[in-house]
C-alpha positions in Angstrom: 25.2 -216.1 -43.4 25.5 -217.2 -39.7 29.0 -217.4 -38.4 28.7 -221.1 -37.6 27.8 -221.9 -41.2 30.6 -219.6 -42.5 33.1 -221.4 -40.2 32.0 -224.8 -41.3 32.6 -223.9 -45.0 36.1 -222.5 -44.2 36.9 -225.7 -42.2 35.8 -227.9 -45.0 37.9 -225.9 -47.5 41.0 -226.3 -45.2 40.4 -230.0 -44.9 40.2 -230.4 -48.7 43.5 -228.5 -49.1 45.1 -230.7 -46.4 44.2 -233.9 -48.3 46.3 -232.8 -51.3 49.1 -231.2 -49.3 52.5 -232.7 -50.0 54.2 -231.6 -46.7 53.0 -233.8 -43.8 53.5 -231.1 -41.1 51.6 -228.5 -43.1 48.8 -231.0 -43.7 48.6 -231.8 -39.9 48.4 -228.2 -39.0 45.7 -227.5 -41.5 43.6 -230.4 -40.2 44.1 -229.3 -36.6 43.1 -225.7 -37.3 40.0 -226.9 -39.3 38.7 -229.1 -36.5 39.4 -226.5 -33.9 37.4 -224.0 -35.9 34.5 -226.4 -36.1 34.5 -227.1 -32.4 34.9 -223.5 -31.3 32.1 -222.2 -33.6 29.8 -225.1 -32.4 30.5 -224.0 -28.8 29.8 -220.4 -29.6 33.3 -219.5 -28.4 33.6 -216.4 -30.6 36.8 -215.2 -29.0 38.4 -218.6 -29.7 37.0 -218.5 -33.2 38.7 -215.1 -33.8 42.0 -216.5 -32.5 41.9 -219.7 -34.6 40.9 -217.7 -37.7 44.0 -215.6 -37.2 46.1 -218.8 -37.2 44.3 -219.9 -40.3 45.2 -216.8 -42.1 48.9 -217.3 -41.3 48.7 -220.9 -42.5 47.0 -220.0 -45.7 49.5 -217.2 -46.4 52.3 -219.7 -45.7 50.7 -222.3 -47.9 50.6 -219.8 -50.8 54.3 -219.0 -50.3 55.3 -222.7 -50.4 53.0 -223.4 -53.4 50.7 -225.7 -51.4 47.7 -223.5 -52.1 46.9 -221.8 -55.4 47.2 -218.0 -55.2 43.6 -217.4 -56.3 42.3 -219.9 -53.8 44.5 -218.4 -51.1 43.1 -214.9 -51.7 39.5 -216.2 -51.5 40.2 -218.1 -48.3 41.9 -215.0 -46.7 38.8 -213.0 -47.6 36.6 -215.6 -45.8 38.9 -215.4 -42.8 38.5 -211.7 -42.6 34.7 -212.0 -42.8 34.5 -214.6 -40.0 37.0 -212.7 -37.9 34.9 -209.5 -38.1 31.7 -211.4 -37.3 33.4 -213.1 -34.3 34.7 -209.8 -33.0 31.3 -208.2 -33.3 29.7 -211.1 -31.4 32.3 -210.9 -28.7 31.6 -207.2 -28.3 27.8 -207.9 -28.1 28.3 -210.5 -25.4 30.4 -208.1 -23.3 27.8 -205.4 -23.6 25.1 -207.8 -22.6 27.0 -209.1 -19.6 28.2 -205.7 -18.3 25.6 -204.1 -16.0 25.0 -200.4 -16.4 26.4 -198.2 -13.7 26.0 -194.5 -13.0 29.0 -192.2 -12.6 28.1 -191.9 -9.0 28.4 -195.7 -8.5 31.7 -195.8 -10.3 33.3 -193.0 -8.3 31.9 -194.3 -5.0 33.4 -197.8 -5.8 36.8 -196.2 -6.4 36.6 -194.3 -3.2 35.7 -197.5 -1.3 38.6 -199.4 -2.8 41.0 -196.6 -2.0 39.8 -196.4 1.6 39.9 -200.1 2.1 43.4 -200.2 0.7 44.5 -197.4 3.1 42.9 -199.3 6.0 44.7 -202.5 5.0 48.1 -200.8 4.7 47.6 -199.1 8.1 46.6 -202.4 9.7 49.6 -204.1 8.1 52.0 -201.4 9.5 50.5 -201.8 13.0 50.9 -205.6 12.9 54.5 -205.3 11.7 55.2 -202.8 14.5 53.6 -205.1 17.1 55.5 -208.1 15.9 58.9 -206.3 16.2 58.0 -205.0 19.7 57.1 -208.6 20.7 60.4 -210.0 19.3 62.4 -207.4 21.3 60.4 -208.1 24.4 61.1 -211.8 24.1 64.8 -211.1 23.8 64.8 -209.0 26.9 62.8 -211.4 29.0 64.2 -214.8 27.9 67.4 -214.2 26.0 66.0 -215.8 22.8 67.7 -214.3 19.8 70.9 -213.3 21.7 72.9 -215.2 19.1 71.7 -212.8 16.4 73.8 -209.6 16.8 71.4 -207.4 14.8 68.4 -208.4 16.9 70.3 -208.2 20.1 71.7 -204.7 19.4 68.3 -203.5 18.3 66.9 -204.7 21.6 69.7 -203.0 23.5 69.2 -199.7 21.7 65.5 -199.8 22.5 66.2 -200.5 26.1 68.5 -197.5 26.4 65.8 -195.4 24.8 63.3 -196.5 27.4 65.5 -195.3 30.3 65.1 -191.9 31.8 67.0 -189.3 29.7 67.4 -191.9 27.0 70.6 -193.0 28.7 71.9 -195.8 30.9 75.0 -197.3 32.5 76.2 -200.8 31.6 75.0 -202.4 34.8 71.5 -200.9 34.2 71.4 -202.4 30.7 72.7 -205.8 32.0 69.8 -206.0 34.5 67.4 -206.1 31.5 69.5 -208.7 29.7 70.5 -211.4 32.2 71.4 -213.8 29.5 73.9 -211.5 27.8 77.5 -211.4 29.2 79.1 -208.1 30.1 81.7 -208.7 27.4 79.1 -209.2 24.7 77.1 -206.2 25.9 80.2 -203.9 25.8 80.9 -205.2 22.3 77.4 -204.4 21.2 77.5 -200.9 22.8 80.8 -200.2 21.0 79.2 -201.3 17.7 76.2 -199.1 18.3 78.5 -196.1 19.1 80.3 -196.7 15.8 77.0 -196.7 13.9 76.2 -193.4 15.5 72.9 -194.5 17.1 74.4 -194.4 20.7 76.7 -191.8 22.2 79.2 -192.6 25.0 79.3 -190.1 27.8 82.2 -190.1 30.3 84.6 -192.8 31.4 84.9 -195.4 34.1 82.1 -197.1 36.0 79.8 -194.1 35.7 80.0 -194.1 31.9 76.6 -193.4 30.3 75.4 -194.7 26.9 72.8 -192.4 25.4 70.5 -193.1 22.5 70.8 -190.4 19.9 67.8 -191.3 17.8 64.1 -191.5 18.7 63.0 -195.0 19.6 59.8 -196.6 18.4 
């Protein structure tokens, strides 16, 4: 028997049971499931049919427990649900097989390689963009003073500037020439902070004091 005809008979049986059901909520649920089953089977939505039949089984079992459905009738209806469910699953599998194009092993592995290569290229491009963005931000700080209110950005720019100098070291006045919008007091505070963090080393004392970057700059 076609699944649509089978689903119609099950829907009709559920509606008949709902008419004599004493509990209003149980009656409404049976009616809703019955009409959903009719609609899904008419639309040939076999995956939906399988899902709604599973709900029907739960309702029928519950109806048996609360004495809304006779045990013998419940067993018969559960058997019908199993039959429809199996038919629906088989039809869903057939649709998937028809819609899935055949591919050779070579095509499958080539596709995986392409995806992996494209992913690697995208990651590399993203890293380069992020690197360029950071470099541009630091350049803006050096040239215009934008971001000097942000200590982390300011100190990062100062550290990079020291690393750009000959010997990876510079005096205070040399650093100040690259940051005209930063006061000497603020600059010395930042240098002290960088020294505490261990990324800058102070060499000597007095006006000739050098500040040396102790990590490789990027």
